[in-house]
DSSP file (Angstrom, degrees, kcal/mol; ACC not computed):
  #  RESIDUE AA STRUCTURE BP1 BP2  ACC     N-H-->O    O-->H-N    N-H-->O    O-->H-N    TCO  KAPPA ALPHA  PHI   PSI    X-CA   Y-CA   Z-CA
    1    1 A M     >        0   0    0      0, 0.0     4,-2.5     0, 0.0     5,-0.2   0.000 360.0 360.0 360.0 -37.9   14.1   35.5  -28.6
    2    2 A G  H  >  +     0   0    0      1,-0.2     4,-2.2     2,-0.2     5,-0.2   0.896 360.0  50.9 -56.8 -42.9   16.6   32.7  -27.6
    3    3 A R  H  > S+     0   0    0      2,-0.2     4,-1.9     1,-0.2    -1,-0.2   0.893 110.1  50.8 -61.9 -40.2   16.4   33.6  -23.9
    4    4 A L  H  > S+     0   0    0      2,-0.2     4,-2.1     1,-0.2    -2,-0.2   0.881 111.0  47.3 -61.8 -47.4   12.6   33.5  -24.1
    5    5 A V  H  X S+     0   0    0     -4,-2.5     4,-2.2     2,-0.2    -2,-0.2   0.914 112.1  50.2 -69.1 -38.5   12.6   30.1  -25.7
    6    6 A R  H  X S+     0   0    0     -4,-2.2     4,-2.4     1,-0.2    -2,-0.2   0.889 111.6  49.2 -64.4 -43.4   15.2   28.8  -23.1
    7    7 A G  H  X S+     0   0    0     -4,-1.9     4,-2.2     2,-0.2    -1,-0.2   0.888 110.1  49.5 -64.3 -37.4   13.1   30.1  -20.3
    8    8 A A  H  X S+     0   0    0     -4,-2.1     4,-2.4     2,-0.2    -2,-0.2   0.891 112.6  48.7 -68.6 -40.4    9.9   28.5  -21.7
    9    9 A V  H  X S+     0   0    0     -4,-2.2     4,-2.3     2,-0.2    -2,-0.2   0.909 111.4  48.4 -67.5 -41.7   11.8   25.2  -22.1
   10   10 A K  H  X S+     0   0    0     -4,-2.4     4,-2.5     2,-0.2    -1,-0.2   0.928 111.2  51.4 -63.2 -41.3   13.1   25.3  -18.6
   11   11 A F  H  X S+     0   0    0     -4,-2.2     4,-2.6     2,-0.2    -2,-0.2   0.905 110.8  48.5 -58.7 -42.1    9.5   26.2  -17.3
   12   12 A N  H  X S+     0   0    0     -4,-2.4     4,-2.9     1,-0.2    -1,-0.2   0.889 110.7  52.0 -69.6 -38.6    8.1   23.1  -19.2
   13   13 A I  H  X S+     0   0    0     -4,-2.3     4,-2.2     2,-0.2    -1,-0.2   0.931 109.9  46.6 -60.3 -48.3   10.8   21.0  -17.8
   14   14 A I  H  X S+     0   0    0     -4,-2.5     4,-2.4     2,-0.2    -2,-0.2   0.911 112.1  52.6 -61.1 -47.2   10.0   22.1  -14.2
   15   15 A C  H  X S+     0   0    0     -4,-2.6     4,-2.6     1,-0.2    -2,-0.2   0.948 108.5  49.9 -55.0 -53.3    6.2   21.5  -15.0
   16   16 A I  H  X S+     0   0    0     -4,-2.9     4,-2.6     1,-0.2    -2,-0.2   0.888 110.2  50.2 -50.3 -45.5    6.9   18.0  -16.2
   17   17 A H  H  X S+     0   0    0     -4,-2.2     4,-3.1     2,-0.2     5,-0.2   0.943 111.8  47.6 -58.0 -50.6    9.0   17.2  -13.0
   18   18 A V  H  X S+     0   0    0     -4,-2.4     4,-2.6     1,-0.2    -2,-0.2   0.897 112.7  48.9 -63.6 -43.1    6.2   18.6  -10.8
   19   19 A I  H  X S+     0   0    0     -4,-2.6     4,-2.1     2,-0.2    -1,-0.2   0.901 114.1  46.8 -64.3 -40.5    3.5   16.5  -12.7
   20   20 A L  H  X S+     0   0    0     -4,-2.6     4,-1.9    -5,-0.2    -2,-0.2   0.891 111.6  49.2 -72.1 -37.7    5.6   13.4  -12.4
   21   21 A N  H  X S+     0   0    0     -4,-3.1     4,-2.8     2,-0.2     5,-0.2   0.944 111.1  51.3 -63.6 -46.7    6.3   13.9   -8.8
   22   22 A S  H  X S+     0   0    0     -4,-2.6     4,-3.0     1,-0.3     5,-0.2   0.926 108.2  51.3 -52.9 -46.4    2.6   14.4   -8.2
   23   23 A Q  H  X S+     0   0    0     -4,-2.1     4,-2.5     1,-0.2    -1,-0.3   0.868 109.4  49.8 -67.9 -30.8    1.7   11.3   -9.9
   24   24 A Q  H  X S+     0   0    0     -4,-1.9     4,-2.6     2,-0.2     5,-0.2   0.897 112.3  48.5 -66.4 -39.9    4.3    9.3   -7.8
   25   25 A I  H  X S+     0   0    0     -4,-2.8     4,-2.1     2,-0.2    -2,-0.2   0.951 113.1  47.0 -66.3 -44.2    2.8   10.8   -4.6
   26   26 A I  H  X S+     0   0    0     -4,-3.0     4,-2.2    -5,-0.2    -2,-0.2   0.920 112.2  51.2 -63.7 -45.3   -0.7   10.0   -5.8
   27   27 A H  H  X S+     0   0    0     -4,-2.5     4,-2.2    -5,-0.2    -1,-0.2   0.890 111.1  47.7 -55.5 -43.7    0.4    6.4   -6.7
   28   28 A S  H  X S+     0   0    0     -4,-2.6     4,-2.3     1,-0.2    -1,-0.2   0.916 113.2  47.8 -70.7 -40.4    2.0    5.8   -3.3
   29   29 A H  H  X S+     0   0    0     -4,-2.1     4,-2.0    -5,-0.2    -1,-0.2   0.817 111.2  50.2 -65.8 -33.4   -1.1    7.2   -1.6
   30   30 A L  H  X S+     0   0    0     -4,-2.2     4,-2.6     2,-0.2    -1,-0.2   0.889 110.3  51.4 -71.1 -38.3   -3.4    5.0   -3.7
   31   31 A N  H  X S+     0   0    0     -4,-2.2     4,-2.4     1,-0.2    -2,-0.2   0.913 111.4  47.1 -62.9 -44.3   -1.2    1.9   -2.9
   32   32 A A  H  X S+     0   0    0     -4,-2.3     4,-2.5     2,-0.2    -1,-0.2   0.899 112.2  49.0 -65.0 -37.8   -1.4    2.7    0.8
   33   33 A L  H  X S+     0   0    0     -4,-2.0     4,-2.4     2,-0.2    -2,-0.2   0.888 111.3  51.0 -68.9 -38.1   -5.2    3.2    0.7
   34   34 A S  H  X S+     0   0    0     -4,-2.6     4,-2.2     2,-0.2    -2,-0.2   0.900 111.8  46.0 -64.7 -41.0   -5.5   -0.1   -1.2
   35   35 A R  H  X S+     0   0    0     -4,-2.4     4,-2.7     2,-0.2     5,-0.2   0.955 113.0  51.3 -67.9 -48.1   -3.4   -2.0    1.4
   36   36 A N  H  X S+     0   0    0     -4,-2.5     4,-2.3     1,-0.2    -2,-0.2   0.887 112.5  46.2 -56.5 -42.5   -5.5   -0.3    4.2
   37   37 A M  H  X S+     0   0    0     -4,-2.4     4,-3.0     2,-0.2     5,-0.3   0.875 110.7  51.2 -70.4 -41.0   -8.8   -1.3    2.5
   38   38 A S  H  X S+     0   0    0     -4,-2.2     4,-2.6     1,-0.2    -2,-0.2   0.911 112.9  47.1 -67.6 -36.9   -7.6   -4.9    1.9
   39   39 A L  H  X S+     0   0    0     -4,-2.7     4,-2.2     2,-0.2    -2,-0.2   0.916 114.3  47.3 -67.1 -39.2   -6.6   -5.1    5.7
   40   40 A A  H  X S+     0   0    0     -4,-2.3     4,-2.9    -5,-0.2     5,-0.2   0.919 113.2  46.2 -70.6 -40.0   -9.8   -3.7    6.7
   41   41 A I  H  X S+     0   0    0     -4,-3.0     4,-2.6     2,-0.2    -2,-0.2   0.943 114.9  48.7 -63.3 -44.3  -11.9   -5.9    4.5
   42   42 A G  H  X S+     0   0    0     -4,-2.6     4,-1.9    -5,-0.3    -2,-0.2   0.886 111.9  48.9 -59.5 -40.6   -9.9   -9.0    5.7
   43   43 A D  H  X S+     0   0    0     -4,-2.2     4,-1.9     2,-0.2    -2,-0.2   0.894 112.8  47.3 -64.5 -45.8  -10.3   -8.0    9.3
   44   44 A A  H  X S+     0   0    0     -4,-2.9     4,-1.9     1,-0.2    -2,-0.2   0.864 111.9  50.4 -63.8 -37.5  -14.0   -7.5    8.9
   45   45 A S  H  X S+     0   0    0     -4,-2.6     4,-1.8     2,-0.2    -1,-0.2   0.878 110.8  48.2 -68.9 -40.4  -14.3  -10.7    7.1
   46   46 A W  H  X S+     0   0    0     -4,-1.9     4,-1.8     2,-0.2    -2,-0.2   0.824 113.0  49.2 -69.4 -31.8  -12.4  -12.6    9.9
   47   47 A H  H  X S+     0   0    0     -4,-1.9     4,-2.4     1,-0.2    -2,-0.2   0.911 112.9  47.6 -73.7 -37.4  -14.6  -10.9   12.6
   48   48 A A  H  X S+     0   0    0     -4,-1.9     4,-2.0     2,-0.2    -2,-0.2   0.841 112.7  47.9 -70.4 -35.3  -17.7  -11.9   10.7
   49   49 A N  H  X S+     0   0    0     -4,-1.8     4,-2.2     2,-0.2    -1,-0.2   0.856 112.4  49.3 -74.7 -39.0  -16.5  -15.5   10.3
   50   50 A E  H  X S+     0   0    0     -4,-1.8     4,-2.5     2,-0.2    -2,-0.2   0.933 112.6  47.7 -72.9 -41.6  -15.6  -15.7   14.0
   51   51 A Q  H  X S+     0   0    0     -4,-2.4     4,-2.1     1,-0.2    -2,-0.2   0.902 111.1  50.7 -68.6 -37.2  -19.0  -14.3   15.1
   52   52 A Q  H  X S+     0   0    0     -4,-2.0     4,-2.3     2,-0.2    -1,-0.2   0.926 109.9  52.1 -62.4 -43.0  -20.8  -16.8   12.7
   53   53 A G  H  X S+     0   0    0     -4,-2.2     4,-2.5     1,-0.2     5,-0.2   0.929 109.2  48.4 -51.8 -53.1  -18.7  -19.5   14.3
   54   54 A R  H  X S+     0   0    0     -4,-2.5     4,-2.0     1,-0.2    -1,-0.2   0.892 112.4  47.9 -58.9 -41.5  -19.7  -18.5   17.7
   55   55 A E  H  X S+     0   0    0     -4,-2.1     4,-1.5     2,-0.2    -1,-0.2   0.857 112.2  48.7 -72.5 -37.4  -23.4  -18.4   16.8
   56   56 A S  H  X S+     0   0    0     -4,-2.3     4,-1.3     2,-0.2    -2,-0.2   0.817 110.5  52.2 -76.5 -28.7  -23.4  -21.8   15.0
   57   57 A N  H  X S+     0   0    0     -4,-2.5     4,-0.6    -5,-0.2     3,-0.4   0.940 109.9  48.6 -63.1 -49.0  -21.6  -23.4   18.0
   58   58 A G  H  < S+     0   0    0     -4,-2.0     3,-0.4    -5,-0.2    -2,-0.2   0.858 114.8  45.5 -58.7 -37.8  -24.2  -22.0   20.3
   59   59 A D  H  < S+     0   0    0     -4,-1.5    -1,-0.2     1,-0.2    -2,-0.2   0.717  91.1  82.0 -83.0 -22.5  -27.0  -23.3   18.1
   60   60 A S  H  < S+     0   0    0     -4,-1.3     2,-0.7    -3,-0.4    -1,-0.2   0.830  90.3  52.0 -59.9 -34.4  -25.6  -26.8   17.4
   61   61 A F     <  +     0   0    0     -4,-0.6    -1,-0.2    -3,-0.4    -4,-0.0  -0.890  62.7 164.2-108.6 111.4  -26.9  -28.3   20.8
   62   62 A Q        -     0   0    0     -2,-0.7     3,-0.1     0, 0.0    -3,-0.1  -0.857  27.9-145.5-122.3  96.9  -30.6  -27.6   21.3
   63   63 A P        -     0   0    0      0, 0.0     2,-0.6     0, 0.0     3,-0.1  -0.169  29.4-106.3 -55.7 147.6  -32.1  -29.9   24.0
   64   64 A D    >>  -     0   0    0      1,-0.2     4,-0.6     2,-0.0     3,-0.5  -0.682  26.6-156.8 -82.9 119.9  -35.8  -30.9   23.3
   65   65 A K  G >4 S+     0   0    0     -2,-0.6     3,-0.5     1,-0.2    -1,-0.2   0.813  84.7  69.1 -70.1 -26.3  -37.8  -28.8   25.7
   66   66 A R  G 34 S+     0   0    0      1,-0.2    -1,-0.2     2,-0.2    -2,-0.0   0.820  97.6  49.6 -56.6 -35.0  -40.7  -31.4   25.6
   67   67 A R  G <4        0   0    0     -3,-0.5    -1,-0.2     1,-0.2    -2,-0.2   0.710 360.0 360.0 -83.0 -22.8  -38.8  -34.1   27.4
   68   68 A S    <<        0   0    0     -4,-0.6    -1,-0.2    -3,-0.5    -2,-0.2   0.507 360.0 360.0 -94.4 360.0  -37.6  -32.0   30.3
């Protein structure tokens, strides 16, 4: 019976290590995804602001067509 208990304890310890390693891997992947999403959102926001700036600069001078 003692050998069976020791085997079960070792198995449980191995399972705990596998679970902890899996959690660390998942956590690192989530961090990487979060960083990538933040960069993508920031990049998209920068492009949108740049595009809006171009459009507003082009619209800022509108000659009066009736005078010409």
